[in-house]
Structures are given as C-alpha cells and as structure tokens.
C-alpha positions, 0 to 999 in steps of 0.5 A: 532493521531499516536505517535512513541514510538520507531522506531518499535512501535506506540501508538494511543488514539483510542477515539481521533482518531475516531477509528483505522483500523490495520492489523491482528496481529498488536495490541501489547497491550492496556489500556482502554475500547477498542473493536475489530471487523473484517474490510473489505476494500471497493472496492474488490467486485466491479469487481467480476461480468461480464465476465471471465476477470472481475471475474479474476480481482475481485479475484486478487483485493480481494486478494491484501489486508491484513485482518484488524481489527477495534478498537473502544472505549476509551483507548490507543493501541500500534501497531507494526508488526514483528519488522519492522520499522514504519513511520507515514504519516499525511494525508491532505485533497486532498492528496492521499496515495497509499501503498502496502497492506503488508506495511500498519500497521494502519490508522485512521478510518475516512480515505476513503479507496479503492483498486486501480490498478497499471497500467502497461506498457510493452514498448508500453503502455497498460492500462485498464483491460488488462494492469492491467492483464499483470501487474499481471505477472510482479508483480508475478516476482517483488513482486509488487502487482497488486493492492494497498490500496488507502487512502484519507481524513484527518487523519493519516496512519502508514507504515512498512518497512525493514531497514528504510525508504527513502523519495524521492520527486517527481515533477522534470523533470524526474520521480522517478524510483523505484525497485518495491520490495523496493516500500512502498508507494506514497503520494500526487498527484503521478501517478505510472506505472509499466514498463518493456523493456521486454515482459512478455513472455521474463521475465518469468523464469528469476527471476530478477526484475531489468528489472521491474521498477515502474515509479513515476511522478506528485507531492508528495513523494515516500517512499522506504524501504532500502531493497528488502525483502518482508514483 
C-alpha cells in the first residue's frame, strides 16, 4: 500500500489501494490516470440536531477534521505535507486507529472512518456530552482536539509528526500518560481519556498544558511526536 520514499514522503499505487483519502494539499505529484474529488468524513452531522448542547457539539465535531480529497484511478501518487515526518500504520481487522485530524496525512479508502469524542474527566469523572463539552475547554488550552478521527478495517494510514515518532506500548499495570500536545494517535484497543487535577475554571488563563494529561489504557500502541509543536 503506502511505501515510504524517505522520512517525509510516501507513495502509493492508487489502483491497488482501491482509492486513497488524503488531506488537502498533501498531493505532491502523480503519474497515471488519477482523478481527485472532495471527500467528507462521516459522523460530523450526526449530532447537529436536538437542543443547544447537541448543536454545539455537532458544530465542534464538524470542525475537528481536515478537508480531504479522494484519489481514484490507476497510477502512483506521492504524498507529503509541510516537510513533516511520516509514519505508515498497517491496519489489521478488529484494530482501531484514533488520530488527531491534523496529524493524519492519508489513508486507504476502504477503511471505515468516523469522528469520535475524546472523553474528558476533571478529577471527579464526567463523561457523556457534558464531559465532552468540558473537554473542549481543556482542549483549547492543551491543543488536544475535542474529537479525533477513528479508522477501522483492513488497510493502511499515514501519520504526521514534528521531529519524529515515539511508539509507546500500552497494556501494562499503569496507563501511558501523554502530553496532549505531543499525542499523535493510538492504535489497537486503546481507550483515551483527557484528565486534569484542576477544574477548567482554575485552568483558564494559565496557558499551561502540564496539568492536562491524556491517559491511555487497554492494549495497543500510542504514537507520540518528539515535540509539543502544533501541526
């Protein structure tokens, strides 16, 4: 599927891949008979109705993914973005990849994609819609999105990062705790939860993400970039 040309560029045979979805501006060049069309990740409309909180969540969800293009046809496309490091994840049936939208370069079109909430807890718990809305306040301070892109099925995806990737195994006695600004993706059966020891009222105005932590538990791998720089 995707093959690394170097640390910052991948190439893919679009016909063999069955189509490729990539973020706008990622296509560097191609050869062959390839067509490109706008593509939308499903799931951004599902919470648009209902009351005010539901509409607010729907608007936030719709804004938490990058615009993407679907490439189809026969030929080879080279992808890269802003000189960032790339990493290819080979997806296996039953596994799930949850990735920050800004840190997803491309994926094969057969993968099922949706937008899911990163549940947030502020010391005393708090999931569901209200927990997610509280998470938005934390996310504004940390750079961690309220929602992430979820991919499942059999295929491949390409991640982006500043300064290279760290691949951290998840599954020990304790969760892997990640700085939200350094988080790239979680692969496998990994549950992520954004936590803080402070209330959001205490955190507002401090500008520090150190009190915000992304706890990763379950079984799988977490990808972290060697930088806190936003993409």
